[in-house]
N, C-alpha and C positions, 0 to 999 in steps of 0.2 A: 413481401411485395404485394401491393394493393392494386387491383385492376378495377377500372370503372366500367360498370355496365350501364349503358345509356339506352333509354327508351324514348324515341322521338314520337310523342303522342300525335302531333299534328301530321306527321308523315304517315303514321299508322291510320289515322282518320281519313287521310286522302286516299290511301289504298282501299280502305273499306268502302268509301264513297264511290270510287271507281268500280269496284266489284258490284256494288248495289246497282249502279247505273247500267252496268253490262247485263245483269240478270233481268232488269226491267225491260231490256230490249228483246228478251226471249218471248216472243209472242207469235201466235198463229191466228190468222183470220178465218181459218177453216173451222166450221162448226162440227162438233163431234156427235150431235144428236140427230143428224139427218138419217132418213130411211132410204132404202134402196128399192123402193117399189116401182120406180119408173124405168128400171133396166132389168134385163134378164141375162145379161152377160156375166157368167160366173167368174171369169178371170178379172173383169173390171170390179165386180163386187168384192172379190178377195183383196184386190189391190186397195180399194177404198177402206176396207176393214183394217188393213195393215197401216194405212196412213192415219186412220183414227186412233189406232192403238199407239202409234208413235207419238201423236199429238198428246194423248192422255199421259203417256210416260214423260214427255217433255214438261207438261204442266206439273206433274209430281216432282220432277227433278227441280224445277224452278221453285216450288214450295220448299223443298229440302234446302236449296241454296239460300233462300230467304231466312230460314231457321238458323242455318249456319252463320249467316252474316250477323244476325241478331246476337248470337252467341259470341262471335268475334268482338262485336261492339261492347258487350258486357265485360268480356275479358280485358279489353283495352282500357275500359274505365277502371276496373279493379287494379290493373297494373299501375295506372296513373295515380290512383289513390295511395297504393302501397309505396310507390316511388316518393310521393310527397311525405308520407309518414317516415320513411327511412331517411330522407333528407333532413327532416326536422330532428330526428333522433341523432343523426350525425352532427348537425349544427349544435345541438344541446351538449353532446359529448365534447365537441371541440371547445365550446365555451367553458365547460367545466374544467377541462384540462388547462386551458389558458389561465383560468382563475387560480388553479392549484400552483401553477408555475410562478405566479407573482410573488 
């Protein structure tokens, strides 16, 4: 019994594109290079330091996501290429079998 494995490249690309668009939406307008010289409120300074830390982590996470998306795109392209190769091999084998049966 032969089962067909199907890879819908266009659908895959659509998902990757949506993922890419979503990660581009991860932005913060808060600058992380500000100084705290104009306040002496320690709790406020601590809170701002934590916000800056979160923003820096978010930026690192976004960079990591972009790297993963690039990897997904490369994998999708390799799967597509391999799928084409296998289809060509299958078609050649089917042609050869047809010729033998004549």
